[in-house]
N, C-alpha and C positions, 0 to 999 in steps of 0.2 A: 448546643455550640453556642460560646461566647458571640457577641456582637462586638466586633472588633473597629474601632475607628479606622477609616483608611488613611494610608500614606498619601503624599501627594502624587507618587506615580500611579498608585491605582485610582485616583481621582481621575489622571489623565487618560487611563485605561478604560474606564469606565465610560467616560466621554465618547472615547473612539468607538467603544463596542455599540453603544447607542446609533451612533453615527454610520458605522457599518450596516446596522441592522435597517436603515431606511434606505440605505445605497441598494441594498439587495431587496427592497420591495417587500419587506417583512412588516407586516400591519401589528405585529403581537406587542411591541414594545410600546404601542398607545394605552394598553391597558395596565401597564406598569412601568413608569418613567424614573428615573433617578432625578428627583426634582431637586435635590440637595446631593451635591457630589460627596459628601460624607455620611449620607444616609444609609443605614442598614435596614430599612423599615420593609418587613415582610408583608407578602401579599393578603394575608388575613384568611386564606382559602386553602383547601388540600389541591393537590396537584391536578385531580381529576374534575373537580369544581373548576380550575382555572381553564382546563382543556375544553371543557364544554362551554365556556363564554366567550370563546374567542374563533371568530370565523378562519382564520389561517389555520385551525388546527383540527378542522372539521373531519377532513379525512383519518386523522390520527384518532378520532373519537369514534369514527366509525369502525375502524381496526381493532379497539380495544372493547367495543361492544360485540363485534363478529366472534373474538376468541375468549369473551367472557372473563377479562382480566381487570375489570373495574377496581376490585379490592386492592390489586397492588398499586394503584394510583391513588385511591382514597383510604385506605386503612392502614396498608404498610407504613413505617416511619423511618427516618433517617437515610432516605434512598437520595439518588443523583439520578432525575429522568432527563434524558437525550429525547427532546422532542421535535420530530421531523415534522416539517411544514405541508401543507396539499401540495406544492409544487415536488417537494419529495417523494411523495408518495404516486404522483403522476409520473414522475420519471421512472419509479421503480415498477409501476405496471406497464409502462411502455418499454422498457428494458427486457422484462420478462413475459412479454407477448399477452398479459392479461387484459381484458376490457374494465373489470372492476375488482375492487377489493374481494367481492363475494365469490370471484372465480380462484383467489389464492386458495389452496388447501390451508384449512384453518391450524394446522400443526404447524406449518412453515410460516404463517404470519403470526402466529404465537411466538414462534422461536424467534422471529426477528424482533417483534416488541421486547421479548426479555432481554434481548441482547444491549437494548437502549435503556435499561434500568441498572444502575449500579448500586451494589450493597455497600454504601457509605456515603457521607455527606460531603460534597466536593464544591466548595465555592471559591472562585478565584481571589476573592479578597482575603483568605486566610493568610495571615503572615507567613504560615507554614509551606505555602504555595508561590511564595514571592519570587523564587528563582525562574526565570524565563527558560523557555525550549528545554525542558526537564520532564519529560514523560514520566508519569506514575501509573504504574500498573493497578488496576482495581479488578475483581471480579463482580462479572455481570450476573443478573439473574439466570441466564441459561448456561452458567459454567464456565465461558471462555473469557478470555482478558478483555479489559477496554482500557486504553491509555487517555489520561486527561492532561492537557499541559497549557500554556498558554506563550505566546510570542512577547516580545519587550514591549510592544506595545498595548499589551493585554489582550489580544484577540485570542480568544480560546481555540484549542484544537483538539480534535478526537483523532487518536491513533498515531499521533507524530511519531515517527521512526519505523513506522510499519511500511508494508508496500503500498499503502494508501492511507493518507489523511484528509481530514475535511476541517473546514472553520466552523466556528459557532457563530451564529449571525446576531444571537441575543444571548446573555449571559446572566447567572448570579440572581434569577428570579426566585425569590425565597418564599415557597410554599410552607402549610403548616407541617406538612409531613416529609419535606425535602426541598432540593433546589433543583429548579429547571433550568437548562441550557437548550436553546432552539437551534436546529440545524436545518440546512437547505436540502439534504441528501439523505436517504437512507444509509446508515453506516454499517461496517462488519469488519470483521476480524480477519486480517491476513498477514501474518508475521513474515517478517523479512528472512530470507536464507541467512544462514549463519556463513555462508560460503564454503561450508564442508572443510574447515579448516582445522579439524582435530587430527592429531598426530597419526599416521599411516605409513609403516615402513616401505608399502608396495608403491607409494607416490612420490614424484620428484617434482620440481618447479622448474620452469625456465622463463626468462624475460627476454621480448625483443622491443627495440625502440624504432621509432618513425623513420624511413629514408627521408620524408619529406612532410611539414606541417606548415600552415599557414591560416590565414581568414581572409575572406572577402568582404568588401562593403559595398552597399547599393548606393543609389542616388547620384551626387555629384562625383563621388570617390570610385566608381563602379570600374574604371579603368585602372586605378592604382593597384600595385601589389604590395603585399605585407608581409613577404616571406621572411625577412630579416627581423620582426618583430619579437622581442621576447615574450609576448602574450599572444593567447589564442583568443579571440573575443566572440561573444554570442549576443544576439539581440533579434527580436522580431516583434515589429511594429506593423508593418504592411505586406512584409514579404520580400520587398525590392526597392524601399525607401532609403534616403540619407541616412537613417540610424540603424537598418537593417544589416545584421552580420551572421556569417555562416563558417565555421571552422572546419577545415579539411585536414586529413591525415591518411599518409600512405604507409604501408609496412610491406614488407617480403616475407611471408610464413617460412621460406626456406632458411629464415636466420635463426629458427629454433634449431639447437644442436642436441637436444636430450632424446633419447630412444624410448618408445612405449606409445601407449595409446593416449591421446589428448582427451581427457574426460571432463575438463573445464577450461573456457578460455572468458578471461575479462580484460575490458579495457579501464586502465586505471589512470585519472586526470588530476593532478594537483590544482587546486583552486586557489586562485588569487583575489577574487571577489566573487560573491553571489548574492542578489537580492533576495533569494530563496523566498519566492512568492510560492512555493508550493505548486510549481507547474510542471507539466512534462517536458522533459529533455530526451531529444531523440537522437540515435545513430541511425544513418542511412548507408546502405551500399551504394557506392558509385561505381558506375561502368568504366569510366574513363582512369585508365592506370597510367596514363603518358604525361599527366602534366606535371609541372616543375615548380618547386617552391619560389623560384624569383621570377615564374612567369604566369603564374595563376592569378585572375582577378575576377571580378562578379560577372564581367561582359563575357569572359570566354570559358568560366566554369560549366561543366557538365553536371546537371542538378539531377538528383534522383527522381525516377517515376514510379517506385515501387514502395510499399509501406515501411516504416522503420524496422530495422533488425534489433533493435533494444532501446528500451526506455527506463528511464528514472524519474522520480519525482524531486524537484530541488529543493535543497534544505540546507542550514548553516553547518557544512562540514567541511573539513580541509581537503578531502578528496573523493570525487564522483567514481563511481566503479558501475560500469554497465556489463552487464551478462552478455557474452558473445558466442555461449556454447553453442545454441540451436544455429546460428548464423554460420558457425565454422563447420558443423555437420552437414550443412547445407550445399556447401561449395564442392566443386566436382574437380578442384586443381588444387596445388600448393604452391602459390606462387604471390605476386603483388596482388594486394588487396587496396581499394581506395575507400575512404569513409567520410563522410558528411555527418556533422553535429549541428542539429537545428533545435528551436524550441517551439513550444505550443503556439499556434498561427496567433499573431495580434495580442500576446500577452505582456510584451515591451518589459522584460526582465533584463537587467544587466547581468551577464556572467564573463567572467575573464579567468582563463587557465594558463598555467606557465607552457611555453612550448619548448622545443628543444634548444632554441637559442637563449633561453633564460640564464643569467649569470648570477643567480642568486642561491645556487646549490641546490634548487628543487629539481625533483625528478622529472624529466620529459614524460609525454603521454606514452605510457606503457601498455603492450600486450601481454599477460601473464597467463601462463598455461599450466595445468596440472597434468603430468603424465602418469597412467598407471602402468603396471607391469603387466596386466591383462590374465593374471595367475590367481584372480581372488575366488574366496569360496564363501557363498552365504549361507547362515543358518540361521532358523527360527528357534529364538529363545525363549519367547512368548507368544503365546495365541490363546488366551484364557477365554476370549468370549466376553459378554457382557449381559448385563439385565436392566431393564427401564419399563417404566409404567406405560400403559397404553396411551398413545398419542402425545408422548413426550420426546424430549432429544436428550442424547447421551453424546458427551465430548471424548473423543479417544485419547488414549495417552499411552506411553510406553510400559505403563503396566500390564495393559492389556494385550499389546501388539508390539513385538521388538523383534527386528532381524538385523544380526551383525554380520561382519565381515566386510564391510566398507563403510566410509564416513556415511552419517546419516541422510545429508543431502543427495548421496550418489544411489542409496537406495530406493528404487521406484517400485510401486504396486501398481500393476496393472488391472483394471476391473475387468473380471470375464465375465460375471454374473451378478447384476444390479440386485439390490433388495427387492423383495416381491411386496412387502408391507411398509415401505418406507422409503426414504430418501437418505443419499449420502451426499454432503454439502462441504464444500470447502470453500472458505471466502464467500463470495456472494453466489458461487456457482453450484448447480445441483450435478453431480457426478453421473456419467453414464457408462455403458458397456465400451470399452476402448479407451477411456479417460484414465488418468492416473494420479496418484498422490505418493508423496516421499515418506521415509521414515521420519524426517526432520518435520513434516506436516504433523505427524502424528506426536512426535516428541513436544513439539510447542503448541499442542491443542489446538491446532488449525483444522479439525477435521471432525465431524459430527454425523450422527445418526439421528435422523426425525421419524418416528414411527406414525403411520397414518391413521391410527386408532382402532387396527383392526389385527387380526392374527395373535397366535401364541407364541408363534417362533418364527425367525427369519435367518437369512443368511447372506452373506456378502462374500463371492468367490473371486480370489484374486491370484496373480502370479507375481513374482518377484525378479527382479533384474538390477544389475548394477552397469554402470558407466563403462567398466572395462569388460563387460561380456558374461559375467556369472549371473546364473540364473537360479529360481526356483519354480517347480512345477504348480501347477494350481492347487490352491488349499482354501478352506471355508473359514471364514469368521462367523461364529455363530451367535445370534442374537436371541436373547429371551425376553418376551414380551409378558408382562404381570398385569 
């Protein structure tokens, strides 16, 4: 690849990335500093040599040795290596109840490492990657997709636009056999749902609007009402300080007029402004449905006491959409509901949405439901099974498993019998009996089987159903281990 001279914007971006690496306490940049902003000087060592000489990557070095994947980092060329720090591995171990890396099954650890190696050379100072917030899909060593992009300030991102994204804390470290980007978390693939928007003659939609919406403000304005404001505002600095704002919405579900079974419900909010820091935005159920738009304040608002019913990650888009389906199905009534929108505690992101009082022609916050007739029929179009080498991983696709009759996101497979000689993995989760995945997970290659190094054959027993009530009896997905 050519050594391109950086533009002024890239120089600023590299300076910001270096600053971010120190902010996050990553020692790695000490070994390679951009002493000149227009320098593309390579490291002069392979990725494996670099990893071995940096204390911040000690656990990554241990994981590579445990899985015997040294050649991937030392011999292979033209790769992009996503390098998790020690803190990333410690978080991974804690989240999965392991005491040490040696306790992690080698096939699972190997698969995790392979997902962090991209089969292409991706450096953010490449002029072809100049456009910000433009996630580009690459194939990783484990066969799944990994997206790389950067913000306008050139902070690199992994899997922007999926259900979970991560910041790169140190980027563009040019080894002899590829480029290294350092992250402070173990990353994984989890594609966003497409919303099941495929054409389906059995499905109709209906939309209702809030009967009341407003926001409340803490601190010195805690007694003030903002019900007539054309905007709904959101911010969480301390939870109840002068800058803290929470948005409230009230709907009457009886306003839906279509007939059928509600199979999907989403809350759609038009965005006026978002700082898009990539933080959690949460919707909560509020017990009080008697508050009034012109009477609610921070002082008299009933705050939720239960976990959020839906969450998304903030990003630069014109509309935020929250999946409210599970929340709706948990209700035992069909009348008024009250919702509060808040953000991840203490993250200090400014978000503004258009309320029903807006005068600019923007849609007010909407609840959009999909209704199905309830007379769908599911069919198994493909169930070929698959083969893989012992101890390796296989990524599902609709070439080997395809059930039709409903939109892909509506077709749910329930695991009745888990594999005996391996694991079924979706995102970062190992699926067990009773768990489920969708046809859409299969379509976007968000599901994989990892063999544990034993057995000559295996099987996964599943049933299938859609949101309107159609179902298929148990059937086997056959695995051949070579």
